N, C-alpha and C positions, 0 to 999 in steps of 0.2 A: 126541576132539572138538577141532575147531579153535578157535583163540583167539577168532575172530569169533563163533562159535556160543556159546562160553562167555560172552562179553560180552553177547550178545543175551539168553541165558537169565537172567543176573544182572539185567539191566535189567527183564525181565518179572517176576522175583521181587521186585525192589524196588518195582515198581509195584503188585503184588498186596499186598505188606506195607503200602504207603502207603494203599491203599484200605481194607484191614482196620482199620488204626489210625484212619483217618478215620471209619469206621463206628462203631468202639468209642467214639471221642470224641463223635460225634454222638448215639449212643444214651445215653451217660452224661450228656451235657448235657441231653438231653430228659428223662431219668429223674429227675435230681436238681437241675437248675437252672431251665431254662425249657422250657415245653411250649406248643404251639399248641392252641387250642380254637376251635370254631365256635359262635356264638350261634344256637340253634335257634328261639327264640320271642322275642316282643316284651315280655317281662316287665320289662325294664330300659330300654325305650324312653322318651324318645329318646336317652338316654345311650348305649345299645348297641342295635343293631337286629338282630332276627331276620330271617327271610325276609320280603321286602317288595318292593313295586314303586314306581316313581317317579311323582309326580303334579306337574303344573304347572297352576295355575289359569288357564284361558283368559281370565279377566276381569281379575284383579289381578296375575297373573304370579308369585304366591307359589309356591315349590317346596317340597314336603314329601314324606315317605315314608309309605306306607300299608301296614299289616300284611298280609302274604301268608300267614298261618297257614292251612294247608289243612283247614279245618273240612269243606268240601266239595271234591271233586276229580273231574276227569274220570278215570274208572277203567278203562273198556274200550270197545272198539268191535267191533261184529259186523257182519254183512252188512246189517242193517236199521236199526241205530240206534247213536248215541253215548250214553253214560250218564254223568251226574254224580251221585255218591252221597256220603254222609257217610263220612268216614274217621277221625273222632274229633277232639275238641276240641284235643288237644295233639300231633297228628301232626306229624312233621317233613317238610320239603319234600324230595320225591324227584325231581321233574321241574319244570323252570322254566317249562313251558308249559301246565300242566294245572290251575291254580287259578283258578276264576272270580273276577272282580273284584267281583261283586255278592253277596258271601258272606252279608250280613245277610238279604237277600230278593231274589228274582228281579227284575231291573230297577232295583234300588236305586242311587241316585246316590252319588257320593263327594262329601262336603261340604267345601268349602274352609274350613279353620279360621280364615282371616283375613277373608274377605268373605262367607262362607256361600253361595257360588255352588254350585248342584248340578251337578257335573261328570259328563258322560256318559262312560262307559268308552271310547267310541270316540275321545275327545279325549286319552287318556293318551299320553304320549310314547313308550311302549314297548308300545302295544296290539297284540294279535294278532287275526287274523280271528275273528269270532264263528262259532259252530258250532251248527247245528240239533241240539239235544240233548234226550234224555229226562232231565228234571230231577226227582229224587226229592223235591225241596222242594215241587213243585206237582203232580207226577204227570202232567205234560204235556210235549209237545215244543215247544220254542221256542228262538230264538237266545240262546245263552249267551256273554257277553263274557269274553275272557281277555286277560291282559297278561303280558309277560315278568317272571317273578318273580326278583328277585335273591336270592342266598343270604345268610345272615346274616353279620355281621361276624366276621372271623377275628382272634382276639386272642392275645396272649402272656401267659402266667401265670408268675409267679415261684413255683416249687414249693419247699416246705420252708422258705420264708421264716419261717413262723410257728414253726418249730422253733428259730429263732435269736432272733427278736424277737416281742413280743406283738402281736396284731392291734390295730388302732386303730379307734375308732368312725368310721363312714362310709367305711371301706375297701370297695372292690368285691372280693368274695371268690368263689372257686370252691370248691365242696364237693360231696360225695356226698349226694344227697338222702336224708333219713332215713326215708321211708315204704317204699320198696322197695329202697333201696341199689343202684339200677340205673343211674340217670342222673346226670350232673353238672349241678348248678344254679349259676347266677351271680346274686348278689343284693348288696345293700348292707348292711354290718354295722351293726346298730343297738344291740344289747345285749351287754355283756361279762360274764364270769363274776362271779357274786355280786350283780349289780345287780338292781334292780327297775325294770321297764319298764311304762309305761302310755301308750296312744295316746288323746289327747283332742282332739277338734275338728281332726284332721289333723296335730297336732304330737306329737312324741315327748318324753316326760318320763322322766327317769332319776334314780334314787336310788343312792347308794353302798351297798356291802354293809352290811347291818344296819339300813338306813333304808328302810322300806317304806310309811310313812304318806304320804298325799297332800301334806302340807306339806313333806315332805323330798324330793319328786321335782321336780327343776328342769328347765325346758325345755332340750332338747339343741340347741344352735346349731351350724350347719355352719360350718367355716372359710371365709373369704372366697373362697379359690381353688376350693373345692368348690361353694359357693353360686353362683359365677359360671357354672359349667358345668351346673347343674341348673335354671336358670330356664327356664320353658316359655312360649312366646309366647301372649299373649292377642290382641294386635292390633298391626300395624305399618302406620302410615299412609303409609309410602313405597310400599307396594303398594296403590295406589289403583285400584279397579275402573273399567274403562272404561264400564260400564253404570250408573254411579251415577245414581239418580233414575228409572231406567226399569224397567218391570215385567219380571219374569223368568218363565221357563216354569213355575216352581212357585207362581206367584201372589204372590211376595214382591217388594218393592222395596227396594234397598239405599240407605241414607243414611249419611253419615259419622257415626260415633258421637261424634266430637268436635264440639261445638256451642258457640257463644258464649252466655254467660249472658244472660238476658232483658234486663237493664238495659244491657248493652253489646253486644248482638248486632249492632246496626246499624253498629258501629264496627269489626267484624271482616270481613275479606275473605278468603274461603276459596278458594284456588286449588289444588284438588287436594290434594297432600300438604303444601302450604305455607300458613301462616296469617299474615296481616298485620293488625296493630292500629294504627289511625291516630289515636286520640284522645290527649289530653294527660293525662287522669286514668287511674285504674286500670281495667283490663279483665280479664275472666276467661273461660276456656273450660272446659268440663266434659265428662266422659266419660259417655255415656248407657248405663246398664247394662241394655241389652236382651239377651235370650237370644241366644247362649250365653255372652256375655262374663263372664269370671272364674269360670265353672263349672270343675270339675275334669275337663275333657274334652280329648281330644287328637285332632288330625287323623290321627295314626297309627292310632288305633282306629276312626275314623269315628263316634265316639259322640256327635257333635253330632246325628246322625240319631236316636240313642236318646233324647237330650234332647228333641228335637222331638216324638217319639211319646209321651212321658210327660206326663201331666197334672201340674201343679205339686204337687198334694197327694199324688202317688204317688212323688215323688222320694226321700222318706225320707232316709236318711243316706248314700246311694250317690252321687248327683249333688248337689253342694253348691256354694255360693258360696265361693270362696277369698279370704281377706282378706290373706294375705301376698303383697305385690305389689312390683314394681319399675317406676318411671316414669322415662323419660328423654326428653330433647329437646335440640335445638340452639337456643339463644336468642340473638338479636341485638338488644340494646336500641338504640333510636333516640333516646331522650330523655336528653340529657346531664345534666340537673338532677335527675331523680327516678328513675333506672334502678333497678328492683328486680324480683325474681321470688319468688313463693310457690308451692311445690308441696305439695299436700294429698293424703294417701294413707291408705287403710285403712277398716275397718268402724268404726262409731261407738264400739264398746267398746275399740278399739285404734287410734285415729286420730291421726295426727301431721301437722303441717305444718312446713316449713322455709322461713324467710324470709331472703333474701340481699339486702342493700341497702348503702348507704354506711356503715352502722354495723357491718357484719360479718354473721355467720350466727347465726340464732336458731332452735333447735328448740322447738316448742311442741306440747303434748299436749291433746287434746280431752277435756272433762269432760262426762259425761252428766248430771251434777247441775246444773252452771251453764250448760250449752250454750255454753260459751266455750272458747277455746284459752288455755293458760297456758304460759309459758316454763319449760323444764326444763334447757336447756343453751345457752350462748352461746360463740362463739369470735370473736376479733377478726381479721379478714382484710381485705384491700383490697376496696373496693367495685367493682362492675362498671363497665366503661368503655363509653360509647356507641360504636356502630359495630363493636365486636368481637364475634365469635361465640363462645359458650361452650357446651360440651357439659355439661349438668347432669343429674344422676340422683339419685333418692331411692329407697332400699330401706326397706321396712317389713316385716321378716320375722322370725319367731320372737321377737317382742316386742323387737326390736332395730332401731334406726333408724340409717341411714348416708347421708350426703350427700356426693356426689362432684362435683368441677368438673374438667373435662377429664381424667377418668380418675383423679384423685388424691383420696383420702379427705380431706375437710375436717373433718368432725365426726361423731361417733357417740355413741349413747346406748343403753345396755342397761337395759331395764325388768325388774326381778326378777319372775319369773313361775313359779308352781308348779302342779302338778296340782290342788291345792286351789283355786287361783284359777280355773283353766280349768273345773273341775267346777262351781264356783259360777256361772260365766258360763252354763253349760248350764242350770243350775236356774233362772236368771233369765229365760230365754227366754219369750216370750209365745206363746200358742196361735195368735195371728194370724200371727206372723212368727218361725218358729224361727231360732235363731242361725245354723244351717247355710245358711239362705237369705237372711240379712240382707245387703243390698247394700252394698258398700264405696263410699266416695266417692273420686273421682279428679278433681282440679282443678288448673289452673294459672292464677295471677293475675300479671299484669305491671303495673308502675307506669309508665305512659306508653307512647308508641309503641314497637312492637317487632315482630320477626318470629320465628315459631316454626316449626321444621321437624324432620323425622326423629323424629316422635312415636312412641314405642314403649311398650307395656305388657306386662309379663310377670307370671306367677304362680309361686309356689313349688310344690315337691312337696306333695301332700296325701295323707296316709295314711288310707285309708278304713277304717272299722271292719269287723269280720267281719259277714257277713250272716246272716240267720236260717237255721238248719240247719247252719252251719259252727261250728267250735270258737270259743270266745269268748276267744281268746288275746290278752292285753294290751289288751283293750277298755277304754273308759272305765268306771271303777268296778270293773274286774276286772283289777288289775295282775298282771304275771308276774314272779316272782322266780327268777332263774337260779342254778343250782348252780355248784360250783367249776370245772367244765370244760364249761359250757354257753354257747352263743351264740344270739343272736336276729337274724334277717336278714329284710329286706323288699325288694321290688322297687320301682324308681323309678316304673314304670307301675302304680301301686297298684290302680287300678280293674280291671286285667286280669291281675294277678300272682298266681300260686300260690306263696305264701310262708308264713312262720311263722304268719301270722294264720289260714291255711286248712288246714294239714296236720292230717289227722284220724286218722292211724295212725302206728305206729312199726314199723320193720323188726324181725322176730321175733328176729334175732340180737342185737339191742340190749336185749332185755327184761331180761337178767341185769344190765345196768348201771342199770336203773331210769330209762331215758331216757323223757321225756314228749313228748307231741304239741307241735309248734311249735318244737322245740329242734334246733339243730345241735350235736352233740357234738364236742369238740375233735378226736377221732380221725378225723372225717370232713372236716376242713379240708384242701383240696388246695393252696391258694396264693392269691396276690393278683394280680388282673388289672391290668396296667399299660400295655398299648399295643395299639391297633388297627392291625395291620400290613397287613391286606388288607381294606379295606371292599369293598362291592360293586363289582366291576370293570366295565369296558366291553367289549362285544363289538366285534370288529374290523368286523363288518358284520352287519346284521339281514336281509340278503338270503338267503332260504332256498335259493337256488340253490347256495350253498356251505355245506352242512349243518354241517360241523364248526366253521367259523369263526362261524357264526351262532348256535351253541349254547353256546359256551365264552367266558366273560368273561376274555380273556387280558390286557387292558390294565389295569394298576392305577389306581385312583382315588386318586392321591397327595394330592389336596386334602382328603380326609377321613381320612387317616391321622392319628392323634391319641393323646395320652396319655389314660389313663382316670382320671378323678377322681370 
């Protein structure tokens, strides 16, 4: 063999060895360090998205994601007809073009969660041509609308992390589901080994090992960095509908939910998303709690439509008013002598207001007994300056109040709150107005001339109780006590999540361990989700004349790559 041939053979061998070593390293990395997973369903929405399609409201411009879970799907075509049939409640997306957009009912509109405009599927940014289809939902042939369905978020998971460190509450975990031990689930970790867990009025209460009585279960508050990422939009006044005040096709007429209080309404000038107050005395605007505002609904689920179809008395404990809220605005005082702002937030049983004026900041709590606010905490800071714009925000969540100015925490106040307190609240509800439907108050009062803009209202996660026929795991009055190697997990999209509240069986191989319904055993933990590395990508073209390029989302959506909290 010539020297040149020997060198060439050695080069080939080196290349093959390098490839083999790279594959070994990659497989080792995947098996023991980081693995990629795809989110199949919307149980963690909007934190993590399953299969979905994009929606942009044609009236207010608000963009959101809509669940693309294929409850019904175009399943086959023959010489005479196309067919849409049921493929199961938790089926995974297999084709980006075959899921009808009107999955609740034929012809059902998609409701904008911000301005409640009924959006025709033909106005979706990625809509596909409707097809005359035999629809098993009606037994008739009619045009069925379709849209391009994006695949779920692709995430990275730190495997075997929990072999080194203990899981922490509110981690987003991946685990083998305990009913069939077949699929991987992703949920938020709520309960740790030995603890007692109880869900009361949407909040989670936790007691340390050995403490299971209601007075020993304290409300579980999320860290600020996690709370920031789980707020869910109620209303954003920056997305102001162009048809405000005009009748819509569904017979409704949209009016801004922010209105001037009766005694000062003539002094407010509402110019779309901006409010101007011209008087020298105090003036107030308030948020009108018309449906569906502050209910535990999501645009992702399109369950505003469900809310509209239900009568108030039929809502039960599933669709409820959420009292844990965040209010923010940009305030520009005009009055140099009496500049002040007061933000009021929460249900009457847990209502606070924060006053900021020349004397500093004062947190005040409302009393149902006296019907008055009383100071609970004060902090001395510089008063507001006329002509300067301030971004102010008030959080009233998990019985904790936080006030921010320009993104910086100014003052906070934690109110001790136990499961016993929450259960007493439930017992005190009246038959005319259950606490779950009690409307929160949202108000802003200014001292003197001012401008308000960028008004936004958010709600917290609300964990719904188990419904009739499901296991009563950790429901109010039915606490769950975990064993030494047991965990409890819930989905952020509680209204639509199959999680520990709902599991009604245990995989037979776990029977010898005494594993119970609703539990994630330690041996089933796979790791911690930490990064969305490939959100729904973009297609290079939607032109069907280039089939490959129109069917593959090759361009990454870098703007939605994010850490998972």
